[in-house]
C-alpha positions as CSV (number, residue, x, y, z in Angstrom):
1,X,30.3,69.3,-40.0
2,X,31.8,66.2,-41.6
3,X,35.4,65.6,-40.3
4,X,36.9,65.4,-43.8
5,X,35.3,68.7,-44.7
6,X,36.5,70.3,-41.5
7,X,40.1,69.1,-42.2
8,X,40.0,70.3,-45.8
9,X,38.9,73.8,-44.7
10,X,41.5,73.9,-41.9
11,X,44.3,72.9,-44.2
12,X,43.2,75.5,-46.9
13,X,43.2,78.2,-44.2
14,X,46.6,77.1,-43.0
15,X,48.0,77.3,-46.5
16,X,46.5,80.8,-47.0
17,X,48.0,82.0,-43.7
18,X,51.4,80.6,-44.6
19,X,51.3,82.4,-47.9
20,X,50.3,85.7,-46.3
21,X,53.1,85.3,-43.8
22,X,55.7,84.6,-46.5
23,X,54.5,87.6,-48.5
24,X,54.7,89.8,-45.4
25,X,58.3,88.6,-44.7
26,X,59.3,89.2,-48.3
27,X,57.8,92.7,-48.3
28,X,59.6,93.4,-45.0
29,X,62.9,92.2,-46.5
30,X,62.4,94.6,-49.5
31,X,61.6,97.6,-47.2
32,X,64.2,100.3,-47.0
33,X,66.3,99.7,-43.9
34,X,65.6,96.0,-43.7
35,X,63.5,94.2,-41.2
36,X,62.0,96.3,-38.4
37,X,63.4,96.1,-34.9
38,X,60.1,94.8,-33.6
39,X,60.4,91.7,-35.6
40,X,63.9,91.0,-34.5
41,X,66.3,88.6,-36.1
42,X,64.8,85.7,-38.0
43,X,65.4,82.1,-37.2
44,X,65.7,79.6,-40.0
45,X,62.4,77.9,-40.6
46,X,62.4,74.2,-41.3
47,X,59.5,73.1,-43.3
48,X,58.1,69.7,-42.5
49,X,56.1,67.7,-45.0
50,X,52.5,67.8,-43.8
51,X,52.1,64.0,-43.9
52,X,55.4,63.5,-42.1
53,X,54.5,66.2,-39.5
54,X,51.2,64.4,-38.8
55,X,53.1,61.4,-37.6
56,X,55.2,63.3,-35.0
């Protein structure tokens, strides 16, 4: 598989996973009783710009 194609697919899957997680967290916040104990307290998530994160 061509490296650029691999990276494109990887990044698309990463975006889809991130969206699913955000939707799950939002649904959990809306649920009666708030977040479940199993998930515990949330820690602030700092989003890094993808190009900036690649340089780290």
